[in-house]
mmCIF file of the C-alpha atoms, coordinates in Angstrom:
data_MODEL
# 
_entry.id   MODEL 
# 
loop_
_atom_site.group_PDB 
_atom_site.id 
_atom_site.type_symbol 
_atom_site.label_atom_id 
_atom_site.label_alt_id 
_atom_site.label_comp_id 
_atom_site.label_asym_id 
_atom_site.label_entity_id 
_atom_site.label_seq_id 
_atom_site.pdbx_PDB_ins_code 
_atom_site.Cartn_x 
_atom_site.Cartn_y 
_atom_site.Cartn_z 
_atom_site.occupancy 
_atom_site.B_iso_or_equiv 
_atom_site.pdbx_formal_charge 
_atom_site.auth_seq_id 
_atom_site.auth_comp_id 
_atom_site.auth_asym_id 
_atom_site.auth_atom_id 
_atom_site.pdbx_PDB_model_num 
ATOM 1   C CA . MET A 1 1   ? 8.461   5.243   -6.659  1.00 0.00 ? 1   MET A CA 1 
ATOM 2   C CA . THR A 1 2   ? 9.738   5.039   -3.197  1.00 0.00 ? 2   THR A CA 1 
ATOM 3   C CA . LYS A 1 3   ? 8.375   3.656   -0.408  1.00 0.00 ? 3   LYS A CA 1 
ATOM 4   C CA . ASP A 1 4   ? 7.964   6.922   1.407   1.00 0.00 ? 4   ASP A CA 1 
ATOM 5   C CA . GLN A 1 5   ? 5.117   8.404   -0.733  1.00 0.00 ? 5   GLN A CA 1 
ATOM 6   C CA . VAL A 1 6   ? 2.427   7.441   1.829   1.00 0.00 ? 6   VAL A CA 1 
ATOM 7   C CA . ARG A 1 7   ? -0.821  9.628   2.110   1.00 0.00 ? 7   ARG A CA 1 
ATOM 8   C CA . PHE A 1 8   ? -3.960  8.711   4.366   1.00 0.00 ? 8   PHE A CA 1 
ATOM 9   C CA . LEU A 1 9   ? -7.503  10.215  4.633   1.00 0.00 ? 9   LEU A CA 1 
ATOM 10  C CA . LEU A 1 10  ? -6.880  13.517  3.391   1.00 0.00 ? 10  LEU A CA 1 
ATOM 11  C CA . SER A 1 11  ? -3.645  13.698  3.207   1.00 0.00 ? 11  SER A CA 1 
ATOM 12  C CA . GLY A 1 12  ? -2.110  14.612  -0.524  1.00 0.00 ? 12  GLY A CA 1 
ATOM 13  C CA . ILE A 1 13  ? -5.453  13.313  -2.066  1.00 0.00 ? 13  ILE A CA 1 
ATOM 14  C CA . LEU A 1 14  ? -6.255  15.827  -4.505  1.00 0.00 ? 14  LEU A CA 1 
ATOM 15  C CA . PHE A 1 15  ? -3.144  15.180  -6.029  1.00 0.00 ? 15  PHE A CA 1 
ATOM 16  C CA . GLY A 1 16  ? -3.070  11.642  -6.163  1.00 0.00 ? 16  GLY A CA 1 
ATOM 17  C CA . PHE A 1 17  ? -6.596  11.584  -7.227  1.00 0.00 ? 17  PHE A CA 1 
ATOM 18  C CA . LEU A 1 18  ? -5.470  14.005  -10.285 1.00 0.00 ? 18  LEU A CA 1 
ATOM 19  C CA . VAL A 1 19  ? -2.483  11.982  -11.370 1.00 0.00 ? 19  VAL A CA 1 
ATOM 20  C CA . GLY A 1 20  ? -4.418  8.444   -10.818 1.00 0.00 ? 20  GLY A CA 1 
ATOM 21  C CA . TYR A 1 21  ? -7.686  9.887   -13.139 1.00 0.00 ? 21  TYR A CA 1 
ATOM 22  C CA . THR A 1 22  ? -5.277  11.483  -15.645 1.00 0.00 ? 22  THR A CA 1 
ATOM 23  C CA . ILE A 1 23  ? -3.188  7.662   -15.884 1.00 0.00 ? 23  ILE A CA 1 
ATOM 24  C CA . ALA A 1 24  ? -6.432  6.014   -15.968 1.00 0.00 ? 24  ALA A CA 1 
ATOM 25  C CA . TYR A 1 25  ? -7.949  8.504   -18.936 1.00 0.00 ? 25  TYR A CA 1 
ATOM 26  C CA . ALA A 1 26  ? -4.649  7.285   -20.557 1.00 0.00 ? 26  ALA A CA 1 
ATOM 27  C CA . LEU A 1 27  ? -5.187  3.616   -20.521 1.00 0.00 ? 27  LEU A CA 1 
ATOM 28  C CA . ARG A 1 28  ? -8.628  4.407   -21.877 1.00 0.00 ? 28  ARG A CA 1 
ATOM 29  C CA . GLU A 1 29  ? -10.793 2.742   -18.451 1.00 0.00 ? 29  GLU A CA 1 
ATOM 30  C CA . PRO A 1 30  ? -12.661 4.485   -15.557 1.00 0.00 ? 30  PRO A CA 1 
ATOM 31  C CA . ARG A 1 31  ? -11.340 5.443   -12.424 1.00 0.00 ? 31  ARG A CA 1 
ATOM 32  C CA . VAL A 1 32  ? -12.629 4.172   -9.232  1.00 0.00 ? 32  VAL A CA 1 
ATOM 33  C CA . LYS A 1 33  ? -13.571 7.189   -7.229  1.00 0.00 ? 33  LYS A CA 1 
ATOM 34  C CA . GLN A 1 34  ? -11.378 7.699   -4.392  1.00 0.00 ? 34  GLN A CA 1 
ATOM 35  C CA . THR A 1 35  ? -11.980 9.506   -1.166  1.00 0.00 ? 35  THR A CA 1 
ATOM 36  C CA . ALA A 1 36  ? -8.414  8.050   0.320   1.00 0.00 ? 36  ALA A CA 1 
ATOM 37  C CA . ALA A 1 37  ? -5.292  6.812   -0.578  1.00 0.00 ? 37  ALA A CA 1 
ATOM 38  C CA . PRO A 1 38  ? -4.165  5.289   2.702   1.00 0.00 ? 38  PRO A CA 1 
ATOM 39  C CA . VAL A 1 39  ? -1.806  2.740   1.993   1.00 0.00 ? 39  VAL A CA 1 
ATOM 40  C CA . PRO A 1 40  ? 0.610   2.369   -0.959  1.00 0.00 ? 40  PRO A CA 1 
ATOM 41  C CA . ALA A 1 41  ? 3.413   -0.192  -0.128  1.00 0.00 ? 41  ALA A CA 1 
ATOM 42  C CA . ALA A 1 42  ? 5.891   0.831   -2.686  1.00 0.00 ? 42  ALA A CA 1 
ATOM 43  C CA . GLY A 1 43  ? 5.027   4.291   -3.875  1.00 0.00 ? 43  GLY A CA 1 
ATOM 44  C CA . ASN A 1 44  ? 1.665   3.466   -5.514  1.00 0.00 ? 44  ASN A CA 1 
ATOM 45  C CA . MET A 1 45  ? -1.550  5.674   -4.955  1.00 0.00 ? 45  MET A CA 1 
ATOM 46  C CA . GLY A 1 46  ? -2.640  3.113   -2.646  1.00 0.00 ? 46  GLY A CA 1 
ATOM 47  C CA . MET A 1 47  ? -6.459  1.577   -1.877  1.00 0.00 ? 47  MET A CA 1 
ATOM 48  C CA . SER A 1 48  ? -9.070  3.860   -1.538  1.00 0.00 ? 48  SER A CA 1 
ATOM 49  C CA . LEU A 1 49  ? -11.606 3.841   1.374   1.00 0.00 ? 49  LEU A CA 1 
ATOM 50  C CA . GLY A 1 50  ? -14.649 4.263   -1.268  1.00 0.00 ? 50  GLY A CA 1 
ATOM 51  C CA . GLY A 1 51  ? -16.715 7.165   -1.956  1.00 0.00 ? 51  GLY A CA 1 
ATOM 52  C CA . ALA A 1 52  ? -17.185 9.871   -4.274  1.00 0.00 ? 52  ALA A CA 1 
ATOM 53  C CA . ALA A 1 53  ? -14.619 12.140  -5.524  1.00 0.00 ? 53  ALA A CA 1 
ATOM 54  C CA . PRO A 1 54  ? -13.587 14.888  -2.876  1.00 0.00 ? 54  PRO A CA 1 
ATOM 55  C CA . ALA A 1 55  ? -14.689 18.458  -3.053  1.00 0.00 ? 55  ALA A CA 1 
ATOM 56  C CA . GLY A 1 56  ? -12.661 20.832  -5.587  1.00 0.00 ? 56  GLY A CA 1 
ATOM 57  C CA . GLY A 1 57  ? -11.542 17.287  -7.340  1.00 0.00 ? 57  GLY A CA 1 
ATOM 58  C CA . PRO A 1 58  ? -12.375 16.353  -10.970 1.00 0.00 ? 58  PRO A CA 1 
ATOM 59  C CA . SER A 1 59  ? -15.600 15.870  -12.504 1.00 0.00 ? 59  SER A CA 1 
ATOM 60  C CA . SER A 1 60  ? -17.169 12.802  -13.990 1.00 0.00 ? 60  SER A CA 1 
ATOM 61  C CA . GLU A 1 61  ? -16.489 14.823  -17.251 1.00 0.00 ? 61  GLU A CA 1 
ATOM 62  C CA . GLY A 1 62  ? -13.043 13.899  -18.282 1.00 0.00 ? 62  GLY A CA 1 
ATOM 63  C CA . PRO A 1 63  ? -9.547  14.256  -17.302 1.00 0.00 ? 63  PRO A CA 1 
ATOM 64  C CA . PRO A 1 64  ? -7.675  16.944  -15.991 1.00 0.00 ? 64  PRO A CA 1 
ATOM 65  C CA . ARG A 1 65  ? -6.959  19.322  -19.561 1.00 0.00 ? 65  ARG A CA 1 
ATOM 66  C CA . GLY A 1 66  ? -3.740  21.189  -20.658 1.00 0.00 ? 66  GLY A CA 1 
ATOM 67  C CA . PRO A 1 67  ? -0.617  20.620  -21.847 1.00 0.00 ? 67  PRO A CA 1 
ATOM 68  C CA . GLU A 1 68  ? 0.959   18.858  -18.940 1.00 0.00 ? 68  GLU A CA 1 
ATOM 69  C CA . ALA A 1 69  ? -2.086  16.432  -18.779 1.00 0.00 ? 69  ALA A CA 1 
ATOM 70  C CA . GLU A 1 70  ? -1.615  15.488  -22.409 1.00 0.00 ? 70  GLU A CA 1 
ATOM 71  C CA . LYS A 1 71  ? 2.192   15.158  -21.834 1.00 0.00 ? 71  LYS A CA 1 
ATOM 72  C CA . MET A 1 72  ? 1.486   12.830  -18.723 1.00 0.00 ? 72  MET A CA 1 
ATOM 73  C CA . MET A 1 73  ? -0.882  10.519  -21.111 1.00 0.00 ? 73  MET A CA 1 
ATOM 74  C CA . ALA A 1 74  ? 1.504   10.265  -23.759 1.00 0.00 ? 74  ALA A CA 1 
ATOM 75  C CA . ARG A 1 75  ? 4.327   9.555   -21.504 1.00 0.00 ? 75  ARG A CA 1 
ATOM 76  C CA . VAL A 1 76  ? 2.015   6.727   -20.113 1.00 0.00 ? 76  VAL A CA 1 
ATOM 77  C CA . PHE A 1 77  ? 1.292   5.490   -23.485 1.00 0.00 ? 77  PHE A CA 1 
ATOM 78  C CA . GLU A 1 78  ? 4.752   5.146   -24.569 1.00 0.00 ? 78  GLU A CA 1 
ATOM 79  C CA . GLU A 1 79  ? 5.859   3.625   -21.305 1.00 0.00 ? 79  GLU A CA 1 
ATOM 80  C CA . VAL A 1 80  ? 3.166   0.826   -21.193 1.00 0.00 ? 80  VAL A CA 1 
ATOM 81  C CA . ALA A 1 81  ? 3.621   0.025   -24.770 1.00 0.00 ? 81  ALA A CA 1 
ATOM 82  C CA . ALA A 1 82  ? 7.709   -0.175  -24.148 1.00 0.00 ? 82  ALA A CA 1 
ATOM 83  C CA . LEU A 1 83  ? 7.095   -2.434  -21.186 1.00 0.00 ? 83  LEU A CA 1 
ATOM 84  C CA . LYS A 1 84  ? 4.782   -4.893  -22.815 1.00 0.00 ? 84  LYS A CA 1 
ATOM 85  C CA . ARG A 1 85  ? 7.135   -4.939  -25.482 1.00 0.00 ? 85  ARG A CA 1 
ATOM 86  C CA . ALA A 1 86  ? 9.991   -5.963  -22.772 1.00 0.00 ? 86  ALA A CA 1 
ATOM 87  C CA . VAL A 1 87  ? 7.927   -8.936  -21.737 1.00 0.00 ? 87  VAL A CA 1 
ATOM 88  C CA . GLU A 1 88  ? 7.160   -9.938  -24.533 1.00 0.00 ? 88  GLU A CA 1 
ATOM 89  C CA . LYS A 1 89  ? 10.460  -10.272 -25.646 1.00 0.00 ? 89  LYS A CA 1 
ATOM 90  C CA . ASN A 1 90  ? 11.442  -11.415 -22.229 1.00 0.00 ? 90  ASN A CA 1 
ATOM 91  C CA . PRO A 1 91  ? 8.424   -12.867 -20.057 1.00 0.00 ? 91  PRO A CA 1 
ATOM 92  C CA . LYS A 1 92  ? 10.251  -13.042 -16.744 1.00 0.00 ? 92  LYS A CA 1 
ATOM 93  C CA . ASP A 1 93  ? 11.527  -9.625  -17.081 1.00 0.00 ? 93  ASP A CA 1 
ATOM 94  C CA . SER A 1 94  ? 10.288  -8.991  -13.578 1.00 0.00 ? 94  SER A CA 1 
ATOM 95  C CA . GLN A 1 95  ? 11.059  -5.398  -13.319 1.00 0.00 ? 95  GLN A CA 1 
ATOM 96  C CA . ALA A 1 96  ? 8.963   -4.442  -16.430 1.00 0.00 ? 96  ALA A CA 1 
ATOM 97  C CA . LEU A 1 97  ? 6.096   -6.838  -14.923 1.00 0.00 ? 97  LEU A CA 1 
ATOM 98  C CA . ASN A 1 98  ? 5.979   -5.224  -11.644 1.00 0.00 ? 98  ASN A CA 1 
ATOM 99  C CA . ARG A 1 99  ? 6.123   -1.668  -13.452 1.00 0.00 ? 99  ARG A CA 1 
ATOM 100 C CA . LEU A 1 100 ? 3.249   -2.360  -15.109 1.00 0.00 ? 100 LEU A CA 1 
ATOM 101 C CA . ALA A 1 101 ? 1.324   -3.683  -12.654 1.00 0.00 ? 101 ALA A CA 1 
ATOM 102 C CA . ASN A 1 102 ? 2.287   -0.524  -10.510 1.00 0.00 ? 102 ASN A CA 1 
ATOM 103 C CA . ILE A 1 103 ? 0.937   1.807   -13.466 1.00 0.00 ? 103 ILE A CA 1 
ATOM 104 C CA . TYR A 1 104 ? -2.538  -0.272  -13.597 1.00 0.00 ? 104 TYR A CA 1 
ATOM 105 C CA . GLN A 1 105 ? -2.810  -0.203  -9.605  1.00 0.00 ? 105 GLN A CA 1 
ATOM 106 C CA . ASP A 1 106 ? -2.479  3.419   -9.861  1.00 0.00 ? 106 ASP A CA 1 
ATOM 107 C CA . ALA A 1 107 ? -5.003  3.762   -12.862 1.00 0.00 ? 107 ALA A CA 1 
ATOM 108 C CA . GLY A 1 108 ? -7.534  1.593   -10.624 1.00 0.00 ? 108 GLY A CA 1 
ATOM 109 C CA . LYS A 1 109 ? -7.143  -1.119  -12.844 1.00 0.00 ? 109 LYS A CA 1 
ATOM 110 C CA . PHE A 1 110 ? -6.789  -3.617  -10.042 1.00 0.00 ? 110 PHE A CA 1 
ATOM 111 C CA . ASP A 1 111 ? -7.568  -6.756  -11.889 1.00 0.00 ? 111 ASP A CA 1 
ATOM 112 C CA . GLN A 1 112 ? -4.966  -6.284  -14.439 1.00 0.00 ? 112 GLN A CA 1 
ATOM 113 C CA . ALA A 1 113 ? -2.737  -5.079  -11.776 1.00 0.00 ? 113 ALA A CA 1 
ATOM 114 C CA . VAL A 1 114 ? -3.303  -8.495  -9.680  1.00 0.00 ? 114 VAL A CA 1 
ATOM 115 C CA . GLU A 1 115 ? -2.467  -10.350 -12.928 1.00 0.00 ? 115 GLU A CA 1 
ATOM 116 C CA . PHE A 1 116 ? 0.975   -8.708  -13.255 1.00 0.00 ? 116 PHE A CA 1 
ATOM 117 C CA . TYR A 1 117 ? 1.937   -8.849  -9.532  1.00 0.00 ? 117 TYR A CA 1 
ATOM 118 C CA . GLY A 1 118 ? 0.925   -12.521 -9.688  1.00 0.00 ? 118 GLY A CA 1 
ATOM 119 C CA . LYS A 1 119 ? 3.355   -13.099 -12.592 1.00 0.00 ? 119 LYS A CA 1 
ATOM 120 C CA . VAL A 1 120 ? 6.189   -11.149 -10.721 1.00 0.00 ? 120 VAL A CA 1 
ATOM 121 C CA . LEU A 1 121 ? 5.290   -13.258 -7.205  1.00 0.00 ? 121 LEU A CA 1 
ATOM 122 C CA . LEU A 1 122 ? 5.710   -16.498 -9.633  1.00 0.00 ? 122 LEU A CA 1 
ATOM 123 C CA . LEU A 1 123 ? 9.580   -15.438 -10.679 1.00 0.00 ? 123 LEU A CA 1 
ATOM 124 C CA . GLN A 1 124 ? 10.116  -13.370 -6.925  1.00 0.00 ? 124 GLN A CA 1 
ATOM 125 C CA . PRO A 1 125 ? 8.000   -15.192 -4.138  1.00 0.00 ? 125 PRO A CA 1 
ATOM 126 C CA . LYS A 1 126 ? 10.077  -12.905 -1.854  1.00 0.00 ? 126 LYS A CA 1 
ATOM 127 C CA . ALA A 1 127 ? 9.092   -9.558  -3.268  1.00 0.00 ? 127 ALA A CA 1 
ATOM 128 C CA . VAL A 1 128 ? 7.266   -8.087  -0.206  1.00 0.00 ? 128 VAL A CA 1 
ATOM 129 C CA . ASP A 1 129 ? 6.622   -4.824  -1.945  1.00 0.00 ? 129 ASP A CA 1 
ATOM 130 C CA . ALA A 1 130 ? 4.811   -6.393  -4.983  1.00 0.00 ? 130 ALA A CA 1 
ATOM 131 C CA . ARG A 1 131 ? 3.048   -8.874  -2.567  1.00 0.00 ? 131 ARG A CA 1 
ATOM 132 C CA . THR A 1 132 ? 1.619   -6.305  -0.094  1.00 0.00 ? 132 THR A CA 1 
ATOM 133 C CA . ASP A 1 133 ? 0.614   -4.006  -3.176  1.00 0.00 ? 133 ASP A CA 1 
ATOM 134 C CA . MET A 1 134 ? -1.533  -6.842  -4.869  1.00 0.00 ? 134 MET A CA 1 
ATOM 135 C CA . GLY A 1 135 ? -2.977  -7.193  -1.480  1.00 0.00 ? 135 GLY A CA 1 
ATOM 136 C CA . ILE A 1 136 ? -3.989  -3.513  -2.111  1.00 0.00 ? 136 ILE A CA 1 
ATOM 137 C CA . CYS A 1 137 ? -5.490  -4.416  -5.238  1.00 0.00 ? 137 CYS A CA 1 
ATOM 138 C CA . LEU A 1 138 ? -7.193  -7.414  -3.793  1.00 0.00 ? 138 LEU A CA 1 
ATOM 139 C CA . ARG A 1 139 ? -9.055  -5.455  -1.148  1.00 0.00 ? 139 ARG A CA 1 
ATOM 140 C CA . GLU A 1 140 ? -10.131 -2.934  -3.776  1.00 0.00 ? 140 GLU A CA 1 
ATOM 141 C CA . MET A 1 141 ? -11.576 -5.426  -5.680  1.00 0.00 ? 141 MET A CA 1 
ATOM 142 C CA . GLY A 1 142 ? -13.746 -6.889  -2.257  1.00 0.00 ? 142 GLY A CA 1 
ATOM 143 C CA . LYS A 1 143 ? -11.767 -9.283  -1.531  1.00 0.00 ? 143 LYS A CA 1 
ATOM 144 C CA . SER A 1 144 ? -10.449 -8.339  1.996   1.00 0.00 ? 144 SER A CA 1 
ATOM 145 C CA . ASP A 1 145 ? -9.793  -11.702 3.151   1.00 0.00 ? 145 ASP A CA 1 
ATOM 146 C CA . GLU A 1 146 ? -7.547  -12.726 0.348   1.00 0.00 ? 146 GLU A CA 1 
ATOM 147 C CA . ALA A 1 147 ? -5.838  -9.581  0.852   1.00 0.00 ? 147 ALA A CA 1 
ATOM 148 C CA . ILE A 1 148 ? -4.906  -9.789  4.635   1.00 0.00 ? 148 ILE A CA 1 
ATOM 149 C CA . LYS A 1 149 ? -3.616  -13.501 3.425   1.00 0.00 ? 149 LYS A CA 1 
ATOM 150 C CA . GLN A 1 150 ? -1.131  -11.636 1.314   1.00 0.00 ? 150 GLN A CA 1 
ATOM 151 C CA . PHE A 1 151 ? -0.279  -9.040  4.136   1.00 0.00 ? 151 PHE A CA 1 
ATOM 152 C CA . ARG A 1 152 ? 0.473   -11.767 6.407   1.00 0.00 ? 152 ARG A CA 1 
ATOM 153 C CA . THR A 1 153 ? 2.655   -13.811 4.050   1.00 0.00 ? 153 THR A CA 1 
ATOM 154 C CA . SER A 1 154 ? 4.430   -10.225 3.336   1.00 0.00 ? 154 SER A CA 1 
ATOM 155 C CA . LEU A 1 155 ? 5.267   -10.054 7.249   1.00 0.00 ? 155 LEU A CA 1 
ATOM 156 C CA . GLN A 1 156 ? 5.922   -13.242 7.370   1.00 0.00 ? 156 GLN A CA 1 
ATOM 157 C CA . LEU A 1 157 ? 8.489   -12.714 4.983   1.00 0.00 ? 157 LEU A CA 1 
ATOM 158 C CA . ASP A 1 158 ? 9.866   -9.257  6.305   1.00 0.00 ? 158 ASP A CA 1 
ATOM 159 C CA . PRO A 1 159 ? 8.250   -8.154  10.072  1.00 0.00 ? 159 PRO A CA 1 
ATOM 160 C CA . LYS A 1 160 ? 9.611   -4.801  9.713   1.00 0.00 ? 160 LYS A CA 1 
ATOM 161 C CA . HIS A 1 161 ? 8.052   -3.681  6.446   1.00 0.00 ? 161 HIS A CA 1 
ATOM 162 C CA . TRP A 1 162 ? 5.902   -1.216  8.487   1.00 0.00 ? 162 TRP A CA 1 
ATOM 163 C CA . GLN A 1 163 ? 3.466   -0.234  4.991   1.00 0.00 ? 163 GLN A CA 1 
ATOM 164 C CA . THR A 1 164 ? 2.358   -4.000  5.304   1.00 0.00 ? 164 THR A CA 1 
ATOM 165 C CA . TRP A 1 165 ? 1.340   -3.212  9.058   1.00 0.00 ? 165 TRP A CA 1 
ATOM 166 C CA . LEU A 1 166 ? -0.538  -0.348  7.736   1.00 0.00 ? 166 LEU A CA 1 
ATOM 167 C CA . ASN A 1 167 ? -2.416  -2.077  5.232   1.00 0.00 ? 167 ASN A CA 1 
ATOM 168 C CA . LEU A 1 168 ? -3.463  -4.747  7.433   1.00 0.00 ? 168 LEU A CA 1 
ATOM 169 C CA . GLY A 1 169 ? -4.637  -2.503  10.145  1.00 0.00 ? 169 GLY A CA 1 
ATOM 170 C CA . VAL A 1 170 ? -6.647  -0.365  7.669   1.00 0.00 ? 170 VAL A CA 1 
ATOM 171 C CA . VAL A 1 171 ? -8.456  -3.365  6.199   1.00 0.00 ? 171 VAL A CA 1 
ATOM 172 C CA . SER A 1 172 ? -8.642  -5.148  9.463   1.00 0.00 ? 172 SER A CA 1 
ATOM 173 C CA . LEU A 1 173 ? -10.589 -2.014  11.064  1.00 0.00 ? 173 LEU A CA 1 
ATOM 174 C CA . PHE A 1 174 ? -12.424 -0.826  8.086   1.00 0.00 ? 174 PHE A CA 1 
ATOM 175 C CA . ASP A 1 175 ? -13.358 -3.995  5.986   1.00 0.00 ? 175 ASP A CA 1 
ATOM 176 C CA . LYS A 1 176 ? -13.261 -6.775  9.062   1.00 0.00 ? 176 LYS A CA 1 
ATOM 177 C CA . ASN A 1 177 ? -14.395 -4.174  11.740  1.00 0.00 ? 177 ASN A CA 1 
ATOM 178 C CA . ASP A 1 178 ? -11.373 -5.683  13.853  1.00 0.00 ? 178 ASP A CA 1 
ATOM 179 C CA . PRO A 1 179 ? -10.393 -3.448  16.038  1.00 0.00 ? 179 PRO A CA 1 
ATOM 180 C CA . ALA A 1 180 ? -7.953  -5.447  17.955  1.00 0.00 ? 180 ALA A CA 1 
ATOM 181 C CA . THR A 1 181 ? -6.083  -6.428  15.016  1.00 0.00 ? 181 THR A CA 1 
ATOM 182 C CA . ALA A 1 182 ? -5.749  -3.163  13.906  1.00 0.00 ? 182 ALA A CA 1 
ATOM 183 C CA . ALA A 1 183 ? -4.413  -1.617  17.000  1.00 0.00 ? 183 ALA A CA 1 
ATOM 184 C CA . GLU A 1 184 ? -1.856  -4.393  17.083  1.00 0.00 ? 184 GLU A CA 1 
ATOM 185 C CA . ALA A 1 185 ? -0.985  -3.505  13.398  1.00 0.00 ? 185 ALA A CA 1 
ATOM 186 C CA . PHE A 1 186 ? -0.960  0.008   13.950  1.00 0.00 ? 186 PHE A CA 1 
ATOM 187 C CA . GLY A 1 187 ? 0.685   -0.473  17.094  1.00 0.00 ? 187 GLY A CA 1 
ATOM 188 C CA . LYS A 1 188 ? 4.051   -2.144  14.677  1.00 0.00 ? 188 LYS A CA 1 
ATOM 189 C CA . VAL A 1 189 ? 3.610   1.049   12.315  1.00 0.00 ? 189 VAL A CA 1 
ATOM 190 C CA . GLU A 1 190 ? 4.491   3.065   15.488  1.00 0.00 ? 190 GLU A CA 1 
ATOM 191 C CA . GLU A 1 191 ? 7.275   1.282   16.715  1.00 0.00 ? 191 GLU A CA 1 
ATOM 192 C CA . LEU A 1 192 ? 8.913   0.784   13.383  1.00 0.00 ? 192 LEU A CA 1 
ATOM 193 C CA . ASN A 1 193 ? 7.856   4.551   11.906  1.00 0.00 ? 193 ASN A CA 1 
ATOM 194 C CA . PRO A 1 194 ? 7.243   6.854   14.870  1.00 0.00 ? 194 PRO A CA 1 
ATOM 195 C CA . ALA A 1 195 ? 7.331   9.737   12.449  1.00 0.00 ? 195 ALA A CA 1 
ATOM 196 C CA . PHE A 1 196 ? 4.298   8.500   10.518  1.00 0.00 ? 196 PHE A CA 1 
ATOM 197 C CA . LYS A 1 197 ? 2.079   11.877  10.693  1.00 0.00 ? 197 LYS A CA 1 
ATOM 198 C CA . ASP A 1 198 ? -1.528  9.851   10.640  1.00 0.00 ? 198 ASP A CA 1 
ATOM 199 C CA . LEU A 1 199 ? -0.884  7.724   13.697  1.00 0.00 ? 199 LEU A CA 1 
ATOM 200 C CA . PRO A 1 200 ? -3.114  9.582   15.984  1.00 0.00 ? 200 PRO A CA 1 
ATOM 201 C CA . LEU A 1 201 ? -5.925  9.663   13.127  1.00 0.00 ? 201 LEU A CA 1 
ATOM 202 C CA . LEU A 1 202 ? -5.582  5.631   13.318  1.00 0.00 ? 202 LEU A CA 1 
ATOM 203 C CA . LYS A 1 203 ? -5.455  5.502   17.028  1.00 0.00 ? 203 LYS A CA 1 
ATOM 204 C CA . GLU A 1 204 ? -8.416  7.494   17.156  1.00 0.00 ? 204 GLU A CA 1 
ATOM 205 C CA . ALA A 1 205 ? -10.399 5.448   14.506  1.00 0.00 ? 205 ALA A CA 1 
ATOM 206 C CA . VAL A 1 206 ? -9.347  2.405   16.443  1.00 0.00 ? 206 VAL A CA 1 
ATOM 207 C CA . ARG A 1 207 ? -10.882 4.009   19.791  1.00 0.00 ? 207 ARG A CA 1 
ATOM 208 C CA . LYS A 1 208 ? -14.428 5.126   17.869  1.00 0.00 ? 208 LYS A CA 1 
ATOM 209 C CA . ALA A 1 209 ? -14.546 1.658   16.879  1.00 0.00 ? 209 ALA A CA 1 
ATOM 210 C CA . ARG A 1 210 ? -13.944 0.113   20.173  1.00 0.00 ? 210 ARG A CA 1 
ATOM 211 C CA . GLN A 1 211 ? -16.473 2.331   21.429  1.00 0.00 ? 211 GLN A CA 1 
ATOM 212 C CA . SER A 1 212 ? -19.397 1.420   18.860  1.00 0.00 ? 212 SER A CA 1 
ATOM 213 C CA . GLY A 1 213 ? -18.508 -2.370  19.130  1.00 0.00 ? 213 GLY A CA 1 
# 
């Protein structure tokens, strides 16, 4: 996973939805439907803005079919089993714990992801990526205030972590109706990562929120 795999609104949503849906099916759990995947912190699918599946996306009848989907599911089964064995052998294996958290986040199993991210942070309190990803999961669970608290802590540890600023801005704008905080956060994103292609969309969303307010 890389930090640069960031998607917002419609950017790459079909691919992200298909992959997440297949992983969720491999874990034998339902996928939270998404219309967007705006803010991954460490290369995960990121959190959604809620709503129905995008047009042309997978139906509720089942996961994508075919040899590639079957291979992906098999790889997920094998990796999860191997990671859990590693954690049983060494409960302080932060790398295995973090990978499990990432997989569950991608599958939309946010409560389980939070559990594993919490274990990572007990071992590595300054792990900004893990903390921010946990904040994403908390937001998906309807706990926006707790998510913002985690983002703020991440920014105290690393004020230049632009993905966290992005997360903070999205949650502030769409969940808390706080365009002032969102504008500040997106301004930091522009300062730290001016090439981020969805900045115009974010700025426009802030402008409309201020007008409607």
